[in-house]
C-alpha positions as CSV (number, residue, x, y, z in Angstrom):
1,M,6.1,-3.3,-25.7
2,S,4.0,-4.5,-22.8
3,N,0.5,-5.8,-23.3
4,P,-1.6,-4.6,-20.3
5,T,-4.8,-6.4,-19.5
6,P,-7.8,-4.4,-20.6
7,H,-10.1,-3.1,-17.9
8,E,-13.7,-4.1,-18.4
9,P,-16.2,-1.7,-16.8
10,G,-18.6,-4.5,-16.0
11,H,-16.2,-6.2,-13.6
12,A,-15.8,-5.0,-10.0
13,V,-12.4,-4.0,-8.9
14,A,-11.0,-5.8,-5.9
15,V,-10.4,-3.2,-3.2
16,E,-8.7,-3.8,0.1
17,P,-10.8,-3.0,3.2
18,D,-9.6,0.1,4.9
19,A,-8.3,-0.5,8.5
20,V,-10.0,2.7,9.8
21,E,-13.4,1.8,8.2
22,S,-13.3,-1.6,9.8
23,I,-12.8,-0.1,13.3
24,V,-15.5,2.6,13.0
25,P,-18.5,0.3,13.9
26,L,-16.6,-0.7,17.2
27,M,-16.1,2.9,18.3
28,P,-19.1,3.0,20.8
29,L,-17.4,0.1,22.7
30,V,-13.7,1.0,22.2
31,L,-13.8,4.7,23.2
32,P,-15.3,4.2,26.7
33,L,-13.0,1.2,27.4
34,V,-9.9,3.1,26.4
35,G,-11.1,6.2,28.3
36,G,-11.6,4.1,31.4
37,V,-8.1,2.6,31.2
38,L,-6.6,6.0,30.6
39,M,-8.3,7.4,33.6
40,L,-7.1,4.5,35.8
41,L,-3.6,5.0,34.6
42,L,-3.7,8.7,35.2
43,A,-5.2,8.2,38.7
44,S,-2.6,5.7,39.6
45,I,0.2,8.1,38.5
46,A,-1.4,10.9,40.5
47,I,-1.6,8.7,43.6
48,Y,2.0,7.5,43.1
49,M,3.3,11.1,42.8
50,A,1.4,12.4,45.9
């Protein structure tokens, strides 16, 4: 049979950082920039279609 390594409660488990949690502190900068780029793209499409 296999012999698994025992888990000791005193040791911290290595956990990968979540991608979403790493982006959350940048939201106050990212959202206005992405919104501005989206508005420029939509305005350029509206001008092109007119």
